[in-house]
C-alpha positions as CSV (number, residue, x, y, z in Angstrom):
1,X,-11.2,10.5,3.5
2,X,-8.1,12.8,4.0
3,X,-6.2,12.9,-0.1
4,X,-3.3,10.7,2.0
5,X,-5.5,7.7,2.6
6,X,-7.6,8.3,-1.1
7,X,-3.8,7.9,-2.5
8,X,-2.6,4.4,-0.7
9,X,-6.9,3.1,-1.4
10,X,-5.8,4.1,-5.3
11,X,-2.6,2.2,-5.6
12,X,-4.1,-0.5,-3.5
13,X,-7.0,-0.9,-6.0
14,X,-4.8,-0.1,-9.1
15,X,-2.5,-3.2,-8.0
16,X,-5.9,-5.7,-7.5
17,X,-6.3,-4.4,-11.5
18,X,-2.9,-5.2,-12.3
19,X,-3.6,-8.7,-10.9
20,X,-6.9,-9.4,-12.4
21,X,-8.8,-9.3,-9.3
22,X,-12.2,-7.9,-10.7
23,X,-14.3,-9.2,-7.8
24,X,-13.7,-8.0,-3.3
25,X,-15.6,-9.1,-1.0
26,X,-15.1,-7.3,2.2
27,X,-16.7,-7.4,5.6
28,X,-15.8,-3.2,7.7
29,X,-13.3,-2.8,9.4
30,X,-11.9,0.9,10.4
31,X,-8.6,1.0,9.1
32,X,-10.3,-0.2,5.4
33,X,-12.9,1.7,5.5
34,X,-11.7,4.4,2.4
35,X,-10.3,1.3,0.7
36,X,-13.4,0.1,0.6
37,X,-15.4,3.3,-0.5
38,X,-12.7,3.4,-3.4
39,X,-13.8,-0.1,-4.4
40,X,-17.4,0.5,-4.4
41,X,-17.1,2.9,-6.8
42,X,-14.3,1.9,-9.4
43,X,-16.0,-0.1,-12.3
44,X,-13.0,-2.7,-12.5
45,X,-14.5,-4.9,-9.6
46,X,-17.6,-6.3,-8.5
47,X,-17.8,-5.2,-4.8
48,X,-20.3,-7.9,-2.2
49,X,-20.5,-6.6,0.8
50,X,-20.5,-9.7,3.5
51,X,-22.0,-10.2,6.8
52,X,-19.1,-12.7,8.2
53,X,-15.5,-13.1,6.9
54,X,-16.7,-16.7,6.3
55,X,-19.1,-15.9,3.5
56,X,-16.3,-13.7,1.7
57,X,-13.9,-17.5,2.1
58,X,-16.6,-19.3,0.6
59,X,-17.2,-16.4,-2.1
60,X,-13.6,-15.6,-3.0
61,X,-12.7,-19.6,-2.7
62,X,-16.0,-20.3,-5.3
63,X,-14.1,-17.8,-7.9
64,X,-11.3,-19.9,-8.2
65,X,-13.7,-22.0,-9.9
66,X,-14.9,-20.1,-12.5
67,X,-11.9,-18.6,-13.2
68,X,-12.6,-15.0,-11.3
69,X,-10.0,-13.8,-9.0
70,X,-11.2,-12.0,-6.3
71,X,-10.3,-10.8,-2.9
72,X,-11.2,-10.7,0.4
73,X,-10.7,-7.7,2.6
74,X,-11.0,-7.5,6.2
75,X,-9.2,-6.7,9.7
76,X,-6.9,-9.1,11.6
77,X,-9.6,-10.6,14.1
78,X,-11.7,-11.2,11.3
79,X,-9.4,-13.2,9.2
80,X,-8.2,-15.1,13.2
81,X,-12.4,-15.9,13.0
82,X,-11.7,-18.0,9.1
83,X,-8.9,-20.1,10.1
84,X,-11.1,-23.5,10.3
85,X,-12.6,-22.3,6.9
86,X,-9.4,-21.6,4.8
87,X,-7.5,-24.6,6.7
88,X,-10.8,-26.9,5.2
89,X,-11.9,-25.2,1.9
90,X,-8.7,-23.6,0.9
91,X,-6.3,-26.4,2.0
92,X,-8.0,-29.1,2.0
93,X,-8.7,-28.8,-1.5
94,X,-6.0,-27.1,-2.6
95,X,-8.1,-23.4,-3.6
96,X,-5.7,-20.1,-3.7
97,X,-7.5,-17.1,-2.4
98,X,-6.2,-13.8,-1.6
99,X,-7.0,-11.6,0.9
100,X,-6.1,-7.7,2.0
101,X,-6.2,-7.9,5.7
102,X,-5.8,-4.6,8.2
103,X,-2.7,-5.0,11.0
104,X,-5.3,-4.7,13.7
105,X,-3.6,-4.9,17.1
106,X,-0.2,-3.9,16.5
107,X,1.9,-1.4,17.6
108,X,0.5,2.0,17.3
109,X,-3.1,0.8,17.7
110,X,-5.6,2.7,20.3
111,X,-8.5,0.3,19.9
112,X,-7.5,-1.6,23.2
113,X,-9.8,-4.7,22.2
114,X,-7.4,-5.5,19.5
115,X,-4.2,-5.7,21.4
116,X,-4.6,-9.7,21.1
117,X,-5.0,-9.2,17.6
118,X,-1.8,-7.9,17.4
119,X,-0.4,-10.6,20.3
120,X,-1.0,-13.9,18.5
121,X,-2.7,-12.8,14.7
122,X,0.9,-13.4,12.8
123,X,2.8,-16.5,14.9
124,X,-1.6,-18.3,14.0
125,X,-0.3,-17.6,10.4
126,X,3.4,-18.8,10.6
127,X,1.7,-22.3,12.5
128,X,-1.1,-23.3,9.6
129,X,1.6,-22.5,7.0
130,X,0.1,-19.3,5.9
131,X,2.0,-17.4,3.5
132,X,2.1,-13.2,4.5
133,X,3.4,-10.0,3.2
134,X,3.5,-7.3,6.1
135,X,3.5,-4.2,4.1
136,X,4.5,-1.0,6.2
137,X,5.7,1.5,3.5
138,X,3.5,3.0,0.4
139,X,6.7,2.0,-1.5
140,X,6.2,-2.0,-0.7
141,X,2.4,-2.2,-2.2
142,X,3.5,-2.8,-5.4
143,X,4.4,-6.7,-3.8
144,X,0.3,-7.0,-4.2
145,X,0.3,-8.8,-7.6
146,X,3.5,-10.6,-6.6
147,X,1.9,-12.4,-3.4
148,X,-1.8,-12.6,-5.3
149,X,0.2,-14.8,-8.0
150,X,2.0,-17.2,-5.2
151,X,-1.5,-18.4,-4.1
152,X,-2.1,-19.1,-7.9
153,X,1.3,-20.9,-8.2
154,X,1.2,-22.7,-4.7
155,X,-2.1,-23.4,-4.8
156,X,-3.5,-22.6,-1.4
157,X,-4.0,-18.5,0.0
158,X,-2.4,-15.9,0.7
159,X,-2.3,-12.2,2.6
160,X,-1.2,-9.0,2.4
161,X,-1.3,-7.4,5.5
162,X,-1.2,-3.4,5.8
163,X,-0.2,-1.3,8.1
164,X,-2.0,1.6,10.0
165,X,0.7,3.7,9.1
166,X,0.3,2.6,4.9
167,X,-3.7,2.7,5.7
168,X,-3.3,5.9,6.7
169,X,-0.6,7.2,4.7
170,X,2.0,7.7,6.9
171,X,4.7,6.4,5.0
């Protein structure tokens, strides 16, 4: 992990802690691997690796009933696989949930198999009325608590979508 990536991961976990998030469910994605490593060693969080993105939706949705704030960390393709679970569980029962998502498939992603995500990911979120904030600079990371708070006020999920440049410490 480069120093820049470590610094960005530390900023993100501090923003999660400021949001009073104490449980983080994650599914590995190359772009968020460093962030997951920092969460794992931070005593402020219980980290739960999941084998399917829908498991993160179930776990994080369930924490709402225990008044525990949580976050699900995954890639854009993983979040796309959760659309049914989100609309069925979170929208139907008005359960807030917070996502941190890497913006795979966007300009700059060199993985050809991720490109389809960049083509329609944000359009899918817009279609289902899913609130999100795309973070393209380190300075915007302070928006994490505000987006998390919005999910609680709105009683539905919200997401912070992290660009490759931010996760790599390039901005």
